[in-house]
C-alpha positions, 0 to 999 in steps of 0.5 A: 487464524492459520498461517495459510489464510493469511500468508498463502496469498502473501508467500505462495507466489509464482508466475501465473499464466496470463494466457489463461483466457477462460479464467484470467487471474484464476478467479473464483465465482465470487470474483466473477461476481465482483467483475459483473458488479463493476461494469456500473458505467464508471471509469478510471480517468485521466483528466488531460492526457497531454499533462504530465503528473503534477509535482508532489505538493509542497508540505503546508507550513506550520499553522493554517497559513499555506493550507488552502481550503480542501475537503474530501469528496467521495471519500471518508477517512478515520484515524486510529493508533491501533492496527486492530479494527475489530476492537471497540474503537474500530477504525478510530475517529472520523476525520471530518475536515482537512484543516490543521486544527482537526489533523493535529489533534486527531494524530496526537494520541498516536505520538506516544505509540509512534503508530498511526493507521488511517483508514480511507474509503472512497475515490482517488481524487485531489482531495485524497492526495491533499489528505495523504500530504497533510497527514504525512506533514503532521505525522512528521511534526509529531514523530509518528514514524510508523504509518499505515494506509488502510485503503479501500478504494475503487479508483479514481483520477490517474493524475491524483493517484500518482500525486498521492503516490509520490507523496506517500513514497516520500513519507514511509507508509505501508499500504494495507488492502485488508480483508473485504476491502478492494483496490481497483483501477487508479487505486493501484498506483496508490498501492504501488507507492507504499514502502510495503504492501500488504494485500488481502483484499481484491486488486483490479485493473482496467483501461484508463479513459480521458474524460476530455477526449475528442478522439474519433478513431482508434488511432487518435484515442491511442495518441491521446493515451500514449503520453499518459501511459509513459507517464504512468510507466515511468511512475511504476518503474520508480516504485519498483512495479513491473511496467507490464501492469500498464500494458495489462491494463490496455487490454481490459476494457473500461467497463470491466475489471481484471482481478489480479491473482496473488501470483500476479501481484508478487510478479508485478511488484505490488505485493510485499516490500517496495524493491526500490525502497528496499534498495534505499533502506539497505544503502542507508543501514550500510552507512548507518549500521555497518556492513556486519549489521546488513549481513546479519540481517540478510541471514536472519531473513533467510533463516525466518523465511525457512524456519518460521514461515511454515504452512499451517502456523499460527501468526503468533507462532511465526512472530514467536519463532522470529523473536527467538531466531533474532537472538541467534543473529544478535538482534535487536542490535544495540547500535541500530535497534530500530533498524533491526528486523521485527522491531516493531514487536520489540516495542509492541506496536503490532500485536495488541494483546487482545487483538485477533491475528486475522484483523491485523496486518501480518508483521512480516511479508514474503520470502524476499522481504521477511525482514521489513516489518509493515508499519515502519514502514467499495465501491468501484471506479 
């Protein structure tokens, strides 16, 4: 597949005018069909507008002690040790239960490679939040550092999305919305939390609805939602996402759907490297690897963007160019190999030899975050 088909949604990102009322988000006829299908009576819900987002749950203790009963509702999950889903293994092993006895053996085969991809299809709810927390804890125990959440969700509960997002933000996940998948309404909050966000599917927003609302006027409804939106905006800020996302949500009826263009995703900070995480990693790398390492890495990222990411180039050609370019800047670095750019390719964790490029997350992201390798990192609600 050409670079254009994989990378243009991720690279050619300018600010799209939100005043294009006749075609907001520059949607295609197919996108409009998605909007029409979305008006199915479901909503992005807030359980209680007076409640602040629940704190991030503490990781369960080793063993099943401390693991309360939990199950996925309106959702399914699969575990794979590969980024390719077109091969014989597909999306991997179905995760039927959320107990330790099920999650431990499901992730164990991924320990040698150090990479796990979790495919989740369904609603964002407390069961999903628990799934994320338990997977992260087991991945930590098995030293699986490269984690991809391969997500297809129409949304769900606001508070559950924020709890899950805070757990994701603590535990080094890349969020991947692959071709044919969607991330609508409350799912957008989960997308915001990833260290890296890879978007090839459709991302859409709309108003939230408080299911226990007693409002009888617009003013009352506004007061009820005000606290929720304040919590949402605080959450978005700590994940490097523009609070304008929440403001735009307020303008879209909850029975409709506003698909975000690739330009808007970039402008809002929902596609590519998480800016806050990028700052944090830079600080950590300066402490661990030194100023010279960080300066060389910055120079590499600029050169990679200018010399390797060319419209029409095949993904493999881009990766090959990056590997050659690394030698010019002294990478992989002997003292900090894991922090070196494109380190995933050094350990062959991203591109299985027989995997079609169109079926995998791209190795690099946008011009500003080219050196942040992704994995180190449909029903509608």
